[in-house]
C-alpha positions as CSV (number, residue, x, y, z in Angstrom):
1,M,-20.8,-59.7,52.5
2,K,-22.8,-56.5,51.8
3,E,-26.6,-56.5,51.6
4,Y,-28.1,-54.9,48.5
5,S,-31.8,-55.2,49.3
6,N,-32.6,-51.8,47.6
7,A,-30.2,-52.3,44.7
8,F,-31.3,-52.9,41.2
9,N,-29.6,-54.4,38.1
10,N,-29.0,-51.1,36.4
11,A,-26.3,-48.5,36.0
12,D,-28.0,-45.9,38.2
13,S,-28.1,-48.3,41.2
14,F,-24.5,-49.1,40.6
15,A,-23.6,-45.4,40.3
16,M,-25.0,-44.7,43.7
17,I,-22.8,-47.2,45.5
18,F,-19.8,-46.3,43.2
19,D,-19.9,-42.6,44.0
20,E,-19.9,-43.3,47.8
21,A,-17.1,-45.9,47.5
22,W,-15.0,-43.6,45.3
23,K,-15.2,-40.8,47.9
24,K,-13.7,-43.2,50.4
25,T,-10.8,-43.9,48.2
26,L,-9.8,-40.2,48.2
27,N,-9.1,-40.3,52.0
28,D,-7.0,-43.4,52.4
29,S,-4.0,-45.4,51.2
30,E,-5.7,-46.2,47.9
31,K,-4.7,-42.8,46.6
32,A,-1.4,-44.4,45.6
33,L,-3.2,-46.7,43.3
34,T,-4.1,-45.9,39.7
35,V,-7.7,-44.9,38.8
36,D,-8.3,-48.3,37.2
37,Q,-6.9,-50.2,40.2
38,R,-9.2,-48.2,42.5
39,I,-12.2,-48.9,40.3
40,Q,-11.3,-52.6,40.3
41,N,-11.1,-52.6,44.1
42,I,-14.5,-51.0,44.3
43,I,-16.0,-53.5,41.9
44,E,-14.4,-56.4,43.8
45,E,-15.7,-55.0,47.2
46,N,-19.2,-54.8,45.8
47,K,-19.2,-57.9,43.6
48,D,-22.6,-59.0,44.9
49,H,-24.3,-55.9,43.6
50,P,-26.8,-57.0,40.9
51,F,-25.4,-54.8,38.2
52,I,-21.8,-55.9,38.8
53,K,-22.9,-59.6,38.9
54,S,-24.6,-59.4,35.6
55,S,-22.3,-56.9,33.8
56,P,-18.9,-56.4,35.4
57,E,-17.4,-54.9,32.2
58,K,-20.2,-52.4,31.9
59,A,-19.8,-51.6,35.6
60,F,-16.2,-50.7,34.9
61,S,-17.2,-48.5,31.9
62,V,-19.9,-46.8,34.0
63,A,-17.4,-46.1,36.7
64,K,-15.0,-44.5,34.2
65,F,-17.8,-42.5,32.7
66,R,-18.9,-41.1,36.0
67,L,-15.4,-40.1,36.9
68,R,-15.1,-38.1,33.6
69,L,-18.7,-36.8,34.0
70,L,-18.1,-35.5,37.5
71,Q,-14.5,-34.6,36.8
72,L,-13.2,-36.7,39.6
73,E,-10.2,-38.3,37.8
């Protein structure tokens, strides 16, 4: 289980961990998965993050937004 001692229940805090996790999916076997599957995996791996715990649907939406914003899709 990951520690989130400096994590907050907001989209910015989630975005920080999402961006780091997304970069890791670009270098491994997850490249064969769809974007949505990779996002779901990141959310599942970080399910104890305060924002994911309180708003999993919003976390998914924030992830999709960040990928469009940063042109990472």
